[in-house]
DOLUMTI-610199 format. One record per atom (N, C-alpha, C, CB): atom name; x, y, z; residue in one letter. Coordinates in steps of 0.05 Angstrom, whole numbers, padded with zeros to 5 digits. Glycine has a CB too. Layout:
REM DOLUMTI-610199
- site, u, v, w, code
- CA, X, Y, Z, A
...
END
This chain:
REM DOLUMTI-610199
- site, u, v, w, code
- N, 02726, 01628, 01560, M
- CA, 02701, 01631, 01574, M
- C, 02680, 01642, 01555, M
- CB, 02705, 01651, 01599, M
- N, 02657, 01630, 01554, S
- CA, 02636, 01638, 01535, S
- C, 02617, 01658, 01548, S
- CB, 02621, 01614, 01525, S
- N, 02606, 01674, 01531, K
- CA, 02587, 01695, 01540, K
- C, 02559, 01683, 01540, K
- CB, 02588, 01720, 01522, K
- N, 02542, 01691, 01558, R
- CA, 02514, 01681, 01558, R
- C, 02500, 01690, 01533, R
- CB, 02499, 01691, 01583, R
- N, 02483, 01672, 01523, K
- CA, 02468, 01678, 01499, K
- C, 02444, 01696, 01507, K
- CB, 02459, 01652, 01485, K
- N, 02440, 01717, 01491, Q
- CA, 02418, 01735, 01495, Q
- C, 02397, 01729, 01474, Q
- CB, 02427, 01765, 01494, Q
- N, 02372, 01725, 01483, H
- CA, 02351, 01719, 01464, H
- C, 02333, 01743, 01461, H
- CB, 02334, 01695, 01474, H
- N, 02324, 01747, 01436, A
- CA, 02306, 01769, 01430, A
- C, 02279, 01765, 01443, A
- CB, 02303, 01773, 01399, A
- N, 02265, 01786, 01450, P
- CA, 02238, 01783, 01461, P
- C, 02219, 01768, 01443, P
- CB, 02226, 01810, 01468, P
- N, 02222, 01772, 01417, E
- CA, 02204, 01758, 01398, E
- C, 02208, 01728, 01400, E
- CB, 02209, 01768, 01369, E
- N, 02234, 01719, 01402, F
- CA, 02240, 01691, 01405, F
- C, 02229, 01680, 01431, F
- CB, 02271, 01687, 01404, F
- N, 02232, 01694, 01452, K
- CA, 02221, 01685, 01478, K
- C, 02191, 01682, 01477, K
- CB, 02228, 01705, 01500, K
- N, 02177, 01701, 01464, A
- CA, 02148, 01700, 01462, A
- C, 02140, 01676, 01445, A
- CB, 02137, 01725, 01450, A
- N, 02155, 01671, 01424, K
- CA, 02148, 01648, 01406, K
- C, 02151, 01622, 01421, K
- CB, 02167, 01648, 01382, K
- N, 02173, 01619, 01436, V
- CA, 02177, 01594, 01451, V
- C, 02156, 01591, 01473, V
- CB, 02205, 01594, 01464, V
- N, 02150, 01613, 01487, A
- CA, 02130, 01612, 01509, A
- C, 02102, 01605, 01498, A
- CB, 02129, 01639, 01524, A
- N, 02095, 01616, 01475, L
- CA, 02069, 01609, 01463, L
- C, 02068, 01580, 01454, L
- CB, 02064, 01627, 01439, L
- N, 02090, 01570, 01444, E
- CA, 02091, 01541, 01437, E
- C, 02088, 01524, 01462, E
- CB, 02118, 01534, 01423, E
- N, 02099, 01533, 01484, A
- CA, 02097, 01518, 01510, A
- C, 02068, 01519, 01519, A
- CB, 02116, 01529, 01531, A
- N, 02055, 01542, 01516, L
- CA, 02027, 01544, 01524, L
- C, 02008, 01527, 01508, L
- CB, 02018, 01574, 01522, L
- N, 02015, 01523, 01482, K
- CA, 01998, 01506, 01466, K
- C, 01996, 01478, 01476, K
- CB, 02009, 01506, 01437, K
- N, 02018, 01468, 01487, G
- CA, 02018, 01441, 01499, G
- C, 02020, 01419, 01478, G
- CB, 01994, 01438, 01515, G
- N, 02026, 01425, 01453, E
- CA, 02028, 01404, 01433, E
- C, 02054, 01388, 01436, E
- CB, 02027, 01417, 01405, E
- N, 02074, 01400, 01448, Q
- CA, 02100, 01386, 01452, Q
- C, 02107, 01390, 01481, Q
- CB, 02122, 01397, 01433, Q
- N, 02124, 01371, 01491, T
- CA, 02133, 01374, 01519, T
- C, 02154, 01396, 01520, T
- CB, 02144, 01347, 01529, T
- N, 02160, 01404, 01544, V
- CA, 02180, 01425, 01548, V
- C, 02207, 01414, 01539, V
- CB, 02181, 01434, 01578, V
- N, 02213, 01389, 01544, A
- CA, 02238, 01377, 01536, A
- C, 02241, 01377, 01505, A
- CB, 02241, 01349, 01546, A
- N, 02219, 01371, 01491, E
- CA, 02220, 01372, 01462, E
- C, 02224, 01400, 01452, E
- CB, 02194, 01361, 01451, E
- N, 02210, 01419, 01464, L
- CA, 02214, 01447, 01456, L
- C, 02243, 01457, 01462, L
- CB, 02194, 01465, 01471, L
- N, 02254, 01448, 01484, A
- CA, 02281, 01456, 01492, A
- C, 02301, 01446, 01471, A
- CB, 02289, 01445, 01519, A
- N, 02298, 01421, 01462, S
- CA, 02317, 01411, 01442, S
- C, 02311, 01424, 01414, S
- CB, 02314, 01381, 01439, S
- N, 02286, 01430, 01409, R
- CA, 02279, 01442, 01383, R
- C, 02290, 01470, 01380, R
- CB, 02248, 01443, 01380, R
- N, 02288, 01486, 01402, F
- CA, 02296, 01514, 01401, F
- C, 02325, 01518, 01412, F
- CB, 02277, 01531, 01416, F
- N, 02336, 01498, 01425, G
- CA, 02364, 01500, 01435, G
- C, 02366, 01517, 01460, G
- CB, 02381, 01512, 01414, G
- N, 02346, 01515, 01477, V
- CA, 02347, 01529, 01503, V
- C, 02342, 01510, 01526, V
- CB, 02327, 01553, 01504, V
- N, 02349, 01518, 01550, H
- CA, 02345, 01500, 01573, H
- C, 02315, 01500, 01581, H
- CB, 02362, 01510, 01597, H
- N, 02304, 01477, 01590, P
- CA, 02276, 01476, 01598, P
- C, 02268, 01496, 01619, P
- CB, 02270, 01448, 01607, P
- N, 02287, 01502, 01637, T
- CA, 02281, 01521, 01658, T
- C, 02275, 01548, 01647, T
- CB, 02305, 01523, 01678, T
- N, 02289, 01556, 01625, M
- CA, 02284, 01581, 01612, M
- C, 02256, 01582, 01600, M
- CB, 02305, 01587, 01590, M
- N, 02248, 01559, 01588, I
- CA, 02221, 01558, 01576, I
- C, 02200, 01562, 01597, I
- CB, 02217, 01531, 01561, I
- N, 02204, 01549, 01621, H
- CA, 02185, 01552, 01642, H
- C, 02184, 01581, 01652, H
- CB, 02192, 01534, 01666, H
- N, 02207, 01594, 01654, A
- CA, 02208, 01622, 01663, A
- C, 02194, 01640, 01642, A
- CB, 02237, 01631, 01667, A
- N, 02199, 01636, 01617, W
- CA, 02187, 01653, 01596, W
- C, 02157, 01648, 01595, W
- CB, 02199, 01647, 01569, W
- N, 02148, 01624, 01599, K
- CA, 02119, 01618, 01599, K
- C, 02106, 01632, 01623, K
- CB, 02115, 01587, 01601, K
- N, 02119, 01631, 01646, K
- CA, 02108, 01644, 01670, K
- C, 02107, 01674, 01666, K
- CB, 02125, 01637, 01695, K
- N, 02128, 01686, 01654, A
- CA, 02128, 01715, 01649, A
- C, 02106, 01723, 01629, A
- CB, 02156, 01723, 01638, A
- N, 02101, 01706, 01610, L
- CA, 02080, 01711, 01590, L
- C, 02053, 01711, 01603, L
- CB, 02081, 01691, 01567, L
- N, 02048, 01691, 01620, L
- CA, 02023, 01689, 01634, L
- C, 02018, 01713, 01653, L
- CB, 02021, 01663, 01649, L
- N, 02039, 01721, 01667, E
- CA, 02037, 01743, 01686, E
- C, 02033, 01770, 01672, E
- CB, 02061, 01744, 01704, E
- N, 02045, 01773, 01649, G
- CA, 02044, 01799, 01635, G
- C, 02022, 01801, 01614, G
- CB, 02070, 01805, 01622, G
- N, 02008, 01779, 01609, A
- CA, 01988, 01779, 01588, A
- C, 01965, 01799, 01594, A
- CB, 01977, 01751, 01585, A
- N, 01958, 01803, 01619, S
- CA, 01936, 01821, 01625, S
- C, 01943, 01850, 01618, S
- CB, 01929, 01819, 01655, S
- N, 01968, 01857, 01617, G
- CA, 01977, 01884, 01610, G
- C, 01971, 01891, 01581, G
- CB, 02006, 01887, 01615, G
- N, 01968, 01870, 01564, V
- CA, 01962, 01875, 01536, V
- C, 01934, 01887, 01533, V
- CB, 01964, 01849, 01520, V
- N, 01916, 01879, 01551, F
- CA, 01888, 01887, 01548, F
- C, 01881, 01910, 01567, F
- CB, 01870, 01864, 01553, F
- N, 01901, 01922, 01580, A
- CA, 01895, 01944, 01598, A
- C, 01884, 01968, 01583, A
- CB, 01921, 01952, 01613, A
- N, 01866, 01982, 01596, R
- CA, 01853, 02005, 01583, R
- C, 01874, 02028, 01580, R
- CB, 01830, 02015, 01600, R
- N, 01870, 02042, 01559, G
- CA, 01888, 02065, 01554, G
- C, 01913, 02058, 01540, G
- CB, 01894, 02079, 01580, G
- N, 01917, 02034, 01533, G
- CA, 01942, 02026, 01519, G
- C, 01966, 02030, 01537, G
- CB, 01945, 02042, 01494, G
- N, 01987, 02040, 01525, R
- CA, 02012, 02044, 01539, R
- C, 02010, 02069, 01557, R
- CB, 02035, 02047, 01520, R
- N, 02023, 02067, 01580, K
- CA, 02024, 02090, 01598, K
- C, 02041, 02112, 01586, K
- CB, 02034, 02082, 01626, K
- N, 02032, 02136, 01589, A
- CA, 02048, 02159, 01581, A
- C, 02070, 02162, 01602, A
- CB, 02031, 02185, 01579, A
- N, 02095, 02168, 01593, P
- CA, 02116, 02171, 01612, P
- C, 02111, 02194, 01631, P
- CB, 02143, 02175, 01597, P
- N, 02116, 02189, 01656, E
- CA, 02111, 02210, 01676, E
- C, 02135, 02230, 01676, E
- CB, 02107, 02198, 01704, E
- N, 02128, 02255, 01675, I
- CA, 02149, 02276, 01674, I
- C, 02150, 02290, 01701, I
- CB, 02143, 02297, 01651, I
- N, 02173, 02289, 01713, D
- CA, 02177, 02302, 01739, D
- C, 02185, 02331, 01734, D
- CB, 02199, 02287, 01756, D
- N, 02167, 02349, 01739, E
- CA, 02172, 02377, 01733, E
- C, 02195, 02388, 01749, E
- CB, 02147, 02394, 01739, E
- N, 02198, 02380, 01773, E
- CA, 02220, 02389, 01790, E
- C, 02247, 02381, 01778, E
- CB, 02218, 02378, 01819, E
- N, 02248, 02356, 01768, Q
- CA, 02273, 02347, 01756, Q
- C, 02279, 02362, 01730, Q
- CB, 02272, 02316, 01751, Q
- N, 02258, 02368, 01715, V
- CA, 02262, 02383, 01690, V
- C, 02273, 02411, 01697, V
- CB, 02236, 02386, 01675, V
- N, 02263, 02424, 01717, K
- CA, 02273, 02450, 01725, K
- C, 02303, 02448, 01734, K
- CB, 02256, 02462, 01748, K
- N, 02309, 02428, 01749, E
- CA, 02337, 02424, 01758, E
- C, 02356, 02420, 01734, E
- CB, 02339, 02401, 01777, E
- N, 02347, 02404, 01715, L
- CA, 02363, 02399, 01691, L
- C, 02367, 02424, 01674, L
- CB, 02351, 02376, 01675, L
- N, 02346, 02439, 01671, H
- CA, 02348, 02464, 01656, H
- C, 02367, 02483, 01670, H
- CB, 02321, 02478, 01653, H
- N, 02367, 02485, 01696, A
- CA, 02385, 02501, 01711, A
- C, 02414, 02492, 01707, A
- CB, 02378, 02502, 01741, A
- N, 02418, 02466, 01708, K
- CA, 02445, 02455, 01704, K
- C, 02455, 02461, 01676, K
- CB, 02445, 02424, 01709, K
- N, 02437, 02459, 01656, I
- CA, 02445, 02466, 01628, I
- C, 02454, 02495, 01627, I
- CB, 02421, 02460, 01609, I
- N, 02439, 02512, 01640, G
- CA, 02446, 02541, 01640, G
- C, 02474, 02545, 01653, G
- CB, 02425, 02557, 01655, G
- N, 02479, 02532, 01675, E
- CA, 02505, 02534, 01689, E
- C, 02527, 02525, 01671, E
- CB, 02505, 02518, 01715, E
- N, 02523, 02502, 01657, L
- CA, 02544, 02492, 01640, L
- C, 02548, 02509, 01616, L
- CB, 02537, 02463, 01631, L
- N, 02527, 02521, 01605, A
- CA, 02530, 02539, 01582, A
- C, 02546, 02564, 01590, A
- CB, 02503, 02548, 01572, A
- N, 02541, 02575, 01614, V
- CA, 02556, 02598, 01624, V
- C, 02586, 02590, 01628, V
- CB, 02544, 02609, 01650, V
- N, 02591, 02568, 01640, A
- CA, 02618, 02559, 01645, A
- C, 02633, 02554, 01618, A
- CB, 02619, 02533, 01662, A
- N, 02619, 02542, 01599, N
- CA, 02631, 02537, 01573, N
- C, 02638, 02563, 01559, N
- CB, 02612, 02520, 01556, N
- N, 02620, 02582, 01560, D
- CA, 02626, 02608, 01548, D
- C, 02649, 02622, 01561, D
- CB, 02601, 02626, 01549, D
- N, 02650, 02621, 01588, F
- CA, 02672, 02634, 01603, F
- C, 02699, 02621, 01595, F
- CB, 02667, 02631, 01633, F
- N, 02699, 02595, 01594, L
- CA, 02724, 02581, 01588, L
- C, 02733, 02586, 01559, L
- CB, 02721, 02551, 01593, L
- N, 02714, 02587, 01541, S
- CA, 02722, 02592, 01513, S
- C, 02734, 02620, 01510, S
- CB, 02697, 02589, 01495, S
- N, 02723, 02640, 01525, R
- CA, 02735, 02667, 01524, R
- C, 02762, 02668, 01537, R
- CB, 02716, 02687, 01538, R
- N, 02766, 02653, 01559, K
- CA, 02792, 02653, 01573, K
- C, 02814, 02638, 01557, K
- CB, 02789, 02642, 01600, K
- N, 02806, 02619, 01541, L
- CA, 02825, 02603, 01526, L
- C, 02833, 02615, 01499, L
- CB, 02815, 02575, 01522, L
- N, 02819, 02636, 01490, K
- CA, 02824, 02647, 01464, K
- C, 02853, 02657, 01461, K
- CB, 02806, 02671, 01460, K
- N, 02865, 02669, 01482, P
- CA, 02894, 02677, 01478, P
- C, 02912, 02654, 01472, P
- CB, 02903, 02693, 01502, P
- N, 02906, 02630, 01483, W
- CA, 02924, 02607, 01479, W
- C, 02918, 02592, 01453, W
- CB, 02923, 02589, 01503, W
- N, 02894, 02593, 01444, T
- CA, 02887, 02577, 01420, T
- C, 02891, 02594, 01395, T
- CB, 02858, 02568, 01422, T
- N, 02891, 02620, 01397, G
- CA, 02895, 02637, 01374, G
- C, 02871, 02639, 01355, G
- CB, 02918, 02628, 01358, G
- N, 02848, 02632, 01365, K
- CA, 02824, 02634, 01348, K
- C, 02808, 02658, 01355, K
- CB, 02807, 02609, 01351, K
END
C-alpha cells in the first residue's frame, strides 16, 4: 500500500501560478508536474481565494494570547513543580542520592 504524496506549499504555488497564466492546459500541466488535474484546479482555487490576504493591512496577524489560559498553565506548572519536588524528596531513600 502506498502513502499519499505530500507536496510542498512552494510547489503548489508554482503549479497554481502556471495554471493561472493559461499558457498550457490543465492536462498538460498535470503531465508536466506529475499531479492529477483535480489537484491543480483545487490549488488554483485556493490561490485565488487566499490572494487577497497577501495585501491585507498590517501584514500578518499577531497571535492572540488568552490571558486566562496563560494563568491556568502557570498554575499547572506550579503544581507540577511542587509534586516533582515532593516525589524527589520521598524517593531519595530508595535511590541513594
